[in-house]
N, C-alpha and C positions, 0 to 999 in steps of 0.2 A: 464371449467375454474377451478373448484374445485372438486376433486374426493377424496372421503373418502378412506383411506387405501393406498394412493399413496406413492411412495418411497420418503424419505427425501434426499435432495441433500447435505446439510451440517448441522452440529449441533455444536453450540458453547455453552459450559457449563460454568457456574459460580455458586457460592454458592447459592443454593436455586432457581436458574433460569435456564431454558433451552430455547433458542431461536432457531427456525428452519427456514431456508430459503429454500423454495421448490416450485415446480410447483403445488403442492397440499399438503395439510396438513393432516396427519393421525389423526384418532380419538384419544383423550387422553386416556391413560391407567388409571387403577384404582389408586386413590389417586392424580390424576392430574386434573387441571381445565383449560380449554381453556380461555385465557384472552381476546384476541382480534385478529382479522384478518384484514390485510390491503391488498387490491388488487390494484396494480398499473399497468396500461397498458404500455407495452413496444413495441414500433413500430420497426419492422424490414421489409425489402423489401418483399412485397407480402403476409405478414401475420402479425397477432397481437399475442403477448404473454402476459401473466400476471404473475407477480411476487407476491407470497403470503408470508407474514411474520407473524409468530405466536409466541407469548410468552406464555409459559406454566409454571405455578407455581407448584412446587412439594413439598409435605410434607417432612420434614426431617425424616430420618429413625426412630429417637427416639421420634417423636412427637406423642401426644395423638390424638385420633380420633376427639376430639373437638377443637384441637388447630388450629390456622389460620397461614398458612405459609406466610412469607413475603420475597419478593425477595431482595437479597443483592448482589450488584455489586460493586466491588472495582477495580477501574482502576488507575494504576500508570503510569504517563506520565514521561518519562525520556528524558532529553535534552542531545544530543550528542555533545561533544567537542573533536576535535583532531587537534593537531598542524601539522599533516601531510597533511592537506588541508587548503586552505585559510580561516583564521578566519573571523567571521562575522564583517562587517564594518557598520552594521546597527542594527536595533532592530529585530533580528531573531536568531534562532538556526541553526547550520549546519544541524541538523536533530532532529526529535523527534521520540520516539518509545513507543508503547503501544499495549497490546493485541496481541503480536506476529507480529506486523507490524512496519516497519520503514519508515518514510516520510522524504526524503532528499530535502533540499532547493536547489534552482537553483544554479548550480556550473558553474562559469565562468572559462575561460582558463587562470587563474592567476597563477603566479609562486611565490614561497617564501611566507613568512608570514609578510613581512614588507610592504613597499609601494606597491600598486597594480601595477604589471608588467605583461603585456600580453605576452603570447608566440607569437613568430614571424611567420606569415604565416598561411594559413588556415589549413594545415595538422597538424602543431604543436599545433594549438589552439584546434582542435578536440581531439587530443590525450591528451592534458593537461586537458581539461574539463572532459573527461572520467576518467583520472587518479585521479583527485580530487574527482569525484563521487565515485570511488571505495574505496578510503581511508576513506571516511565518512561511506560507507556501512560496511567496515571492522571494524571500530570503534564501530559500532552498532551491531556487531555480525552477519553480513550478507555478501553477495558477489553477483557478477553478476549472478550466477546460481540460486539465490533466487529472482531475479527481477520479479515483477508483471506488472508494468507499467512504461514507460519512456516518459517524455515530452521533446522534443527538440525544442528550440526556435532559429530560424536562422534569421540573419539580412538581408541576401540576398538569396532568394529561388533559384536563379541561381546556388548557390554553393551546392545545396542539393545532386546531384548525387555523388559528391566526399565525402561529409559528410556521406552519407549513406554507401558508400563503406568502409570508415574507421571505422564507427560505427559497421558494420558487423564483421570486423576483430577483433575488441576489445571485443564485447559482445559475439560472438560465437552463437552456437545453443544449445537448442531451443531458438528462439527469444521471448522476452516478448512482451506484448501489447505496443503500442507506438502511440504518437501523435506528429505531426510536425506542428509548428506554425511559419509562416513567420511574423516577427514582426517589421521589420525596425531597427532603432537604438537601440543598447543594451548598458548597462553601460560600461564605459571606452573604448567604441568603439569596444567591443568584437564582433566576428562574430557568436558566438553561446553561448547558455546557456542550461544546462541540469539539470532537476530535476527528481525524481523517487520515486516509492513506491515499497517496497520489503518485503518479509518475513524475520524474524530474528530468532535467537536462541530461543527466548521466545516461538515461535510457536511450536517448538519441545517439550519444557518442558510442554506446555499446553496439547499437545496430550498425553504425558506420564501420566499426572495427570488424564486426562479423562478416561484412561484405568484402 
């Protein structure tokens, strides 16, 4: 479950803090101190896996041998607003972005920025909802090729084969992770709603800073 010296899967840096997510955490190097390990069982078919998360405190380069390092994490959350997609008609943002990720609120197949008007017909609604999703992604410095996860809510699961075919055309390959939720009635009588999580330009800037 825990093997010393095993390889890190991913590392996220911030000022004074390194957090590593891995299947096993390596021993801290000189000047570092292991803070805490969390082991969480993850169930998969026919086997069990464990996710280990460790936070390591690092001394600043100019710190004295007796100084105590303090983790400092500054997270800026940005709210995305674009007139190229239906503006919020409730208490929510079209999307929020932070730490190189963008979280897009559910996009309905609405046209225009005035009174809510649904696109006519299933095909038109699928294309409109995906077009709205893309406009919000673009406003956040992202696009379909940076999608990580998509959630599709459908009013009638019988429509799913057609929805899936149009979705494949629009999204292309490689496909992101996806969840499909049959949910019955949707707002304004829409036949589907789509939300998503994606990488954005901030992720590239963070990688450059880490190097």
